[in-house]
C-alpha positions in Angstrom: -3.0 36.8 -47.8 -0.6 34.2 -49.2 -1.6 30.6 -49.4 0.5 28.1 -47.3 3.0 26.4 -49.5 3.7 22.7 -49.3 7.2 23.5 -48.0 5.9 25.7 -45.2 3.3 23.1 -44.2 5.9 20.3 -44.0 8.2 22.6 -42.0 5.3 23.4 -39.6 4.4 19.7 -39.3 8.0 18.7 -38.5 8.2 21.3 -35.8 5.0 20.1 -34.2 6.2 16.4 -34.4 9.5 17.3 -32.8 7.8 19.3 -30.0 5.6 16.2 -29.3 8.7 14.0 -29.2 10.5 16.3 -26.8 7.5 16.3 -24.4 7.3 12.5 -24.5 11.0 12.1 -23.8 10.8 14.6 -21.0 7.9 12.7 -19.4 9.8 9.4 -19.6 12.9 10.9 -18.0 10.9 12.6 -15.2 10.0 9.2 -13.7 12.8 6.8 -14.1 11.6 4.4 -11.3 8.2 3.4 -10.1 7.6 1.8 -6.7 4.7 0.2 -4.8 4.7 0.4 -1.0 2.4 -1.6 1.3 1.7 -1.3 4.9 1.0 -4.8 6.3 -0.3 -6.0 9.6 1.1 -9.4 10.7 -0.8 -11.6 13.1 -1.6 -15.2 14.0 -5.3 -14.4 14.0 -7.4 -15.7 11.1 -9.1 -12.4 10.5 -8.1 -8.8 10.9 -10.2 -6.8 13.4 -10.6 -4.1 10.7 -12.9 -5.3 7.9 -11.2 -2.9 5.4 -8.0 -4.9 5.6 -7.6 -7.7 3.0 -5.2 -10.6 2.9 -1.9 -9.7 1.0 -1.4 -10.9 -2.6 0.1 -14.3 -3.3 3.5 -12.8 -4.3 3.9 -10.8 -1.1 2.7 -13.8 1.0 5.3 -16.0 -0.6 8.1 -13.4 0.1 7.0 -13.1 3.8 6.7 -16.9 4.2 10.3 -17.3 2.9 11.5 -15.0 5.7 12.0 -16.3 9.3 8.8 -14.6 10.6 6.6 -16.1 13.3 3.2 -14.9 12.0 0.8 -16.9 9.9 -1.4 -14.2 8.4 -0.7 -10.9 6.7 -3.2 -8.2 5.9 -2.8 -5.2 3.7 -3.6 -2.0 5.5 -2.7 0.5 2.8 -0.9 0.5 -0.6 0.6 3.5 -2.4 2.5 3.9 -5.7 5.2 6.5 -6.3 7.5 7.7 -9.0 11.1 8.6 -8.5 13.4 10.5 -10.9 17.1 9.7 -11.1 18.8 11.4 -8.2 15.5 12.4 -6.7 13.5 11.5 -3.6 9.9 10.8 -2.8 8.0 10.7 0.5 4.7 8.9 1.0 2.5 8.5 4.1 1.2 4.9 4.4 -0.8 5.8 7.6 -1.1 8.6 10.1 1.8 7.0 12.0 3.9 5.5 9.1 5.9 7.4 6.5 8.3 6.0 3.9 11.0 8.1 2.0 12.9 6.8 -0.9 16.0 8.4 -2.5 17.8 7.3 -5.6 21.5 7.1 -4.6 23.2 6.3 -7.8 20.7 4.8 -10.3 21.3 1.3 -8.9 20.8 1.7 -5.2 18.0 3.3 -3.1 18.1 4.8 0.4 14.9 3.9 2.2 13.9 5.7 5.4 11.0 4.5 7.6 9.4 6.8 10.1 6.9 5.6 12.7 5.1 7.8 15.1 7.2 10.7 13.9 10.4 8.9 15.0 13.0 7.5 12.6 12.7 3.7 12.7 15.4 2.7 10.3 17.4 3.8 7.2 18.8 1.4 4.7 20.7 1.8 1.5 20.8 -1.1 -1.0 20.1 -2.2 -4.6 16.5 -2.8 -5.4 16.2 -4.3 -8.9 12.9 -4.3 -10.7 10.3 -6.7 -9.3 12.3 -7.3 -6.1 10.6 -6.8 -2.7 12.2 -5.2 0.3 10.6 -5.9 3.7 10.9 -3.6 6.7 9.1 -3.9 10.0 8.7 -3.6 13.7 6.8 -4.9 16.7 3.2 -4.0 17.6 1.0 -4.8 20.6 -0.4 -8.2 21.4 2.2 -10.3 19.6 1.5 -8.7 16.2 3.7 -6.6 13.9 3.6 -4.1 11.2 5.5 -4.5 8.0 6.3 -2.3 5.1 7.0 -3.8 1.7 8.6 -1.9 -1.1 8.7 -3.2 -4.7 10.3 -1.5 -7.7 7.8 -2.0 -10.5 9.7 -0.1 -13.3 
C-alpha cells in the first residue's frame, strides 16, 4: 500500500472544504426569508379568559396602538415561525380555525392569504421589508376580535 503523499492529502482536504462550502451556501439559499406570525385576541377586558394567553410584546402592542383599533388589550394566542425560499410558498396553521399562507411574489413583495374556519378571509400582496409588521384581522363574538400579525425577521 502506498503512503498518502502531501499533494494527495491537500487535494483531498480542498475537496472536503469545497463540499462543506457548497452545503453551507445551499442551506443559506434554501431559506431566503424568515417570518414570525402571531394569532392575537383583541379585547377591552383586562385579562384573557384563557390562562395560556399572554399579553403581546411591547413592539406588537405599539404597532397595534398606532392603528385605529378600538380595543385596549391584546393577548397572544399562538406564535409560529416559518422560512420561505425565493419564489416559494409556506402555509402555517395558527389554530384549528386559522391558517396563514405566504408566497414570495418577486423577492420584494409577498402574497399573504388568511383562511378562517376553512373559508378565505382575505388575500393581500404587498412589500414586507425586514422588521416590518403586517396586521390582518376580523370580528369575533362579544365585541372582541382576532388579529394576525406577520413580521419578516430575515
